[in-house]
C-alpha positions as CSV (number, residue, x, y, z in Angstrom):
1,L,47.2,47.5,23.3
2,R,46.8,49.7,26.0
3,R,44.8,52.8,28.0
4,D,45.8,55.2,30.1
5,I,43.9,55.0,33.7
6,E,46.1,57.7,35.2
7,T,49.0,60.1,34.5
8,D,51.7,62.6,35.8
9,G,53.8,64.6,33.6
10,R,56.0,61.3,33.2
11,H,54.5,57.7,33.8
12,A,51.0,56.8,33.5
13,V,48.9,53.9,34.7
14,V,47.6,51.6,32.1
15,A,45.1,49.1,31.3
16,F,45.0,46.9,28.1
17,T,42.1,47.1,25.9
18,T,41.7,45.6,22.1
19,D,40.4,49.1,20.3
20,W,43.2,50.7,18.4
21,A,41.8,54.3,18.2
22,E,42.2,54.3,22.1
23,D,45.7,53.1,22.2
24,A,46.7,55.6,19.4
25,A,44.7,58.0,21.6
26,R,47.7,57.5,24.1
27,R,50.9,57.9,21.7
28,D,52.8,60.9,21.2
29,F,53.4,61.6,17.4
30,T,50.9,60.6,15.0
31,M,53.7,59.0,13.2
32,N,54.0,56.5,16.3
33,A,50.8,55.2,16.3
34,L,50.8,52.9,13.1
35,Y,49.8,49.1,13.6
36,L,50.2,45.9,12.2
37,D,48.1,43.4,12.8
38,A,48.6,40.1,13.0
39,E,46.9,39.1,9.7
40,A,48.8,42.2,7.5
41,Q,46.8,45.0,7.7
42,I,47.9,48.2,8.3
43,W,45.6,49.9,11.0
44,D,46.4,53.9,10.7
45,P,43.4,55.4,13.3
46,V,45.3,58.9,12.8
47,D,46.1,59.9,9.6
48,G,50.1,58.7,10.4
49,I,51.1,57.6,7.3
50,E,50.0,60.8,5.8
51,D,52.3,62.3,8.1
52,C,55.4,60.3,7.3
53,L,54.7,61.1,3.9
54,A,54.2,64.7,4.3
55,G,57.3,65.2,6.8
56,R,54.6,66.7,9.2
57,V,55.7,65.9,13.2
58,R,52.2,66.3,14.6
59,F,50.9,64.9,18.1
60,V,48.0,62.5,18.4
61,G,45.2,65.0,19.0
62,E,45.9,67.7,21.7
63,A,48.7,69.1,21.9
64,A,48.9,70.2,25.3
65,A,47.5,67.3,26.1
66,R,50.1,65.2,25.2
67,V,52.6,67.3,26.5
68,A,50.9,67.2,29.6
69,E,50.8,63.4,30.0
70,D,54.8,63.4,29.4
71,Y,56.9,66.0,29.4
72,L,59.5,64.0,27.4
73,R,57.4,64.5,24.5
74,I,58.5,68.1,24.5
75,L,62.3,67.1,23.7
76,R,61.1,64.1,21.6
77,F,59.2,66.3,19.2
78,Y,62.5,68.3,18.3
79,R,64.3,65.1,17.8
80,F,61.8,63.3,15.7
81,Q,61.6,67.0,13.7
82,A,64.9,66.8,13.0
83,H,65.5,63.3,11.6
84,Y,61.9,63.2,10.4
85,G,60.6,66.6,9.7
86,T,60.7,68.3,5.8
87,A,57.6,70.5,6.5
88,E,57.0,73.4,8.4
89,A,57.1,72.6,12.3
90,D,53.8,72.1,13.4
91,A,52.3,75.9,15.5
92,A,50.3,73.5,17.9
93,A,53.3,71.4,19.3
94,R,55.6,74.4,19.4
95,A,53.3,76.4,21.3
96,A,52.4,73.0,23.9
97,C,56.5,72.7,24.2
98,R,56.7,76.4,25.1
99,T,53.6,75.7,27.5
100,G,55.0,73.3,29.0
101,A,59.0,73.9,29.1
102,H,58.4,74.4,32.9
103,G,57.8,70.3,33.4
104,L,61.2,69.4,31.9
105,A,63.0,70.1,35.6
106,R,61.0,67.2,36.1
107,L,63.0,64.8,34.4
108,S,66.3,62.6,34.7
109,G,69.2,63.3,33.5
110,E,69.4,60.3,31.6
111,R,66.6,60.9,29.6
112,I,67.4,64.1,29.0
113,R,70.9,63.2,27.6
114,H,69.6,60.1,25.4
115,E,66.8,62.7,23.6
116,M,69.5,65.5,23.2
117,M,72.5,63.1,21.7
118,R,69.4,61.8,19.9
119,L,69.1,65.0,18.4
120,L,72.6,65.9,17.8
121,A,73.0,62.8,16.0
122,A,71.1,64.0,13.4
123,P,72.3,64.3,10.0
124,D,71.6,68.4,10.0
125,P,70.0,69.2,13.4
126,V,70.4,72.3,13.3
127,P,67.2,73.7,12.2
128,A,64.9,72.2,14.8
129,F,68.2,73.0,17.3
130,A,66.8,76.4,16.7
131,M,63.2,76.3,17.0
132,L,64.5,74.6,20.4
133,V,66.0,77.5,21.5
134,E,63.4,79.8,20.1
135,D,61.0,78.6,22.2
136,G,62.8,78.6,25.7
137,I,63.8,75.2,25.8
138,W,67.7,75.4,25.3
139,S,67.2,77.6,28.8
140,A,64.5,75.9,30.5
141,L,67.1,72.6,29.9
142,N,70.2,74.6,31.1
143,A,68.0,76.5,34.3
144,D,70.4,79.2,34.1
145,R,73.6,77.0,35.5
146,C,75.8,77.8,32.5
147,N,76.0,80.2,29.4
148,P,74.7,78.5,26.1
149,D,76.4,79.6,23.1
150,T,73.6,80.3,20.3
151,D,75.3,81.3,17.7
152,L,73.5,79.0,15.3
153,D,75.6,80.6,12.3
154,G,78.5,79.0,13.9
155,F,77.1,75.5,14.3
156,Q,75.7,75.4,11.3
157,R,79.6,75.7,10.1
158,L,80.5,72.8,12.3
159,V,77.7,70.5,10.7
160,Q,79.1,71.9,7.3
161,L,83.1,71.1,7.9
162,E,82.4,67.7,9.7
163,D,80.3,67.0,6.4
164,D,83.3,68.6,3.9
165,L,86.1,67.1,5.7
166,L,86.4,64.0,7.6
167,E,86.7,61.2,6.0
168,D,83.9,59.5,7.5
169,G,81.2,62.0,7.5
170,L,79.6,60.9,10.6
171,P,77.5,63.2,13.2
172,D,79.3,63.5,16.8
173,P,76.8,64.6,19.2
174,I,79.6,65.0,21.9
175,R,81.6,67.5,19.3
176,R,78.1,69.5,18.5
177,L,77.5,69.8,22.4
178,A,80.8,70.9,23.0
179,Y,80.3,73.7,20.7
180,L,77.3,74.6,21.7
181,M,78.6,74.4,25.7
182,R,81.5,76.6,25.2
183,L,81.8,77.1,28.8
184,A,84.9,79.1,30.5
185,R,87.7,76.9,31.4
186,G,86.3,74.4,34.3
187,G,83.0,75.4,34.3
188,L,81.1,72.1,32.3
189,A,81.5,69.5,35.3
190,N,79.5,72.2,37.6
191,G,77.4,73.3,34.6
192,K,74.2,71.2,33.4
193,P,75.3,68.6,31.4
194,A,77.3,67.4,33.8
195,D,74.2,66.3,35.7
196,W,72.9,64.7,32.5
197,R,74.3,61.4,33.5
198,F,77.8,61.4,30.9
199,S,80.3,58.1,31.0
200,N,83.5,59.4,32.4
201,D,85.0,59.0,28.6
202,E,82.2,61.1,27.7
203,L,82.5,64.2,30.4
204,D,86.2,64.3,30.2
205,R,85.7,64.9,26.1
206,L,83.3,67.3,26.5
207,T,85.7,69.1,29.1
208,A,88.4,68.7,27.0
209,L,86.3,70.3,24.1
210,A,85.3,72.8,25.7
211,N,88.2,74.0,26.4
212,S,89.9,73.2,23.6
213,R,91.8,76.0,22.0
214,Q,93.5,75.2,18.5
215,D,95.8,77.9,16.9
216,L,94.3,78.0,13.5
217,G,97.3,79.6,11.9
218,A,99.5,77.4,12.9
219,D,102.6,75.8,10.9
220,A,103.0,72.3,10.0
221,A,105.9,71.8,12.7
222,A,103.7,73.5,15.2
223,A,100.4,71.2,13.9
224,R,102.2,68.2,14.3
225,R,103.6,69.4,17.8
226,A,100.0,69.9,18.7
227,I,98.3,66.9,17.3
228,W,101.3,64.7,20.1
229,Q,100.3,66.7,22.5
230,A,96.3,66.3,22.2
231,G,96.4,63.4,20.0
232,K,94.7,63.0,16.3
233,S,91.3,63.0,17.2
234,L,91.0,65.5,20.1
235,Y,93.3,67.7,17.6
236,R,90.6,67.2,14.9
237,D,87.6,68.0,16.7
238,G,89.7,71.4,18.4
239,V,90.8,72.3,14.8
240,L,86.7,71.6,13.5
241,L,85.2,73.5,17.1
242,A,87.5,76.7,16.5
243,A,87.4,77.1,12.6
244,A,83.5,76.8,13.1
245,R,83.8,79.6,15.5
246,Q,86.3,81.7,13.6
247,D,84.4,80.9,9.9
248,R,87.7,79.6,8.7
249,T,87.4,76.4,6.7
250,K,90.5,76.9,4.4
251,D,92.4,76.5,7.4
252,A,90.5,73.9,8.9
253,A,91.1,71.9,5.9
254,R,94.8,72.3,5.7
255,L,95.5,71.7,9.4
256,I,93.0,68.1,9.4
257,A,94.9,67.0,6.0
258,I,98.5,67.3,7.7
259,A,96.9,65.1,10.7
260,E,94.8,63.1,8.2
261,G,98.5,62.5,6.7
262,W,100.8,62.1,9.4
263,D,101.8,58.6,10.9
264,V,102.1,60.0,14.7
265,P,105.7,58.2,15.7
266,A,107.0,56.9,18.9
267,L,109.7,58.1,21.0
268,P,112.3,56.0,19.4
269,I,114.0,55.5,22.9
270,R,112.8,54.4,26.2
271,G,114.0,54.3,30.1
272,A,115.4,50.9,29.3
273,D,117.8,52.3,26.4
274,L,118.9,54.7,29.3
275,V,119.4,52.1,32.0
276,E,122.1,50.7,29.4
277,L,124.5,53.9,29.2
278,G,124.5,54.0,32.8
279,V,121.6,55.7,34.3
280,L,120.1,54.4,37.6
281,P,116.3,54.0,37.6
282,G,114.2,57.0,39.4
283,P,113.5,60.3,38.9
284,G,116.5,60.7,37.1
285,L,115.8,58.7,34.6
286,G,112.8,60.5,34.0
287,K,114.1,63.7,33.8
288,L,116.7,62.8,31.0
289,L,113.9,60.9,28.9
290,R,111.8,64.1,29.0
291,A,114.6,66.2,28.2
292,V,115.6,63.8,25.2
293,E,111.8,63.7,24.2
294,A,111.7,67.9,24.6
295,W,114.5,68.1,22.3
296,W,113.0,65.7,20.0
297,I,109.7,67.0,19.6
298,A,111.7,70.2,19.3
299,C,113.3,69.0,16.0
300,D,110.1,68.4,14.3
301,F,110.1,64.9,15.1
302,A,113.0,63.7,12.7
303,P,115.8,62.0,14.8
304,D,116.0,58.7,14.9
305,R,117.1,56.2,17.7
306,T,120.8,56.9,16.9
307,A,120.2,60.5,17.6
308,C,118.2,60.3,20.5
309,M,120.8,58.1,22.7
310,A,123.5,60.7,21.4
311,E,121.3,63.5,22.5
312,A,121.2,61.8,26.1
313,R,124.7,61.4,25.5
314,R,125.3,64.5,25.7
315,L,123.0,65.8,28.2
316,L,124.8,63.4,30.9
317,G,127.8,65.1,29.8
């Protein structure tokens, strides 16, 4: 058990105590101020159990004071609201978050990323995110360095499409963030999310998804070509994003079914096969292999090894 001696908006100097109420007074939310002692007795000095059962995310004591102690609590409020809030959001909490939004600039990118990814991983983060936007938190996080998309109807469609069309149905915070950012090509790396300390793989995926423009009107053959180029995962994500933006659920269902039902083949021949035809290793071999591959793709991936070798001989003249 601890009590705060000094706070600076992010970190606290603490001292130990034996008072449950003193420890509870320094917690963020009432549902986080529940205790079980060594004799299995529950201590609930701030009515946290009642708030848990009611789905009410409420700051301990004065909301503004709790926010001023640690501005990360602003993001935690919306994250807890997304996962646990079933009652109407606490007005005093939202007011404190709006007033304290300037303090978000003091947070590290790692902490912002951690909270935002956990918020976006909620089964349905849209209501809480809508409040975050309305309260000016999203703008404060982006600090006018990029142009966030706050098309909440489309965001809700994306969440529903994930639930309806994906076999796993699991929330994907990176995909959801890519929808929300929708930056101009190449802009993501220069925008605020790059400062959130994503891994290189996450940042590459965010950039690819933010720039994805899948053709929802593609026929099956065109869809297979796009899947070959992007890979199943990125193609599927691109279809979901485009369908959410354009409100085209039926097209998304059709294209994702094509992707899920197709075993992506490998080109039936390799460079070693062309060497057997007398082609010397080097740039010429690579050029010929790419030409055969382009023909194979144009034939909807149907030609087998024999047909591909025949095409290679034809190209060699």
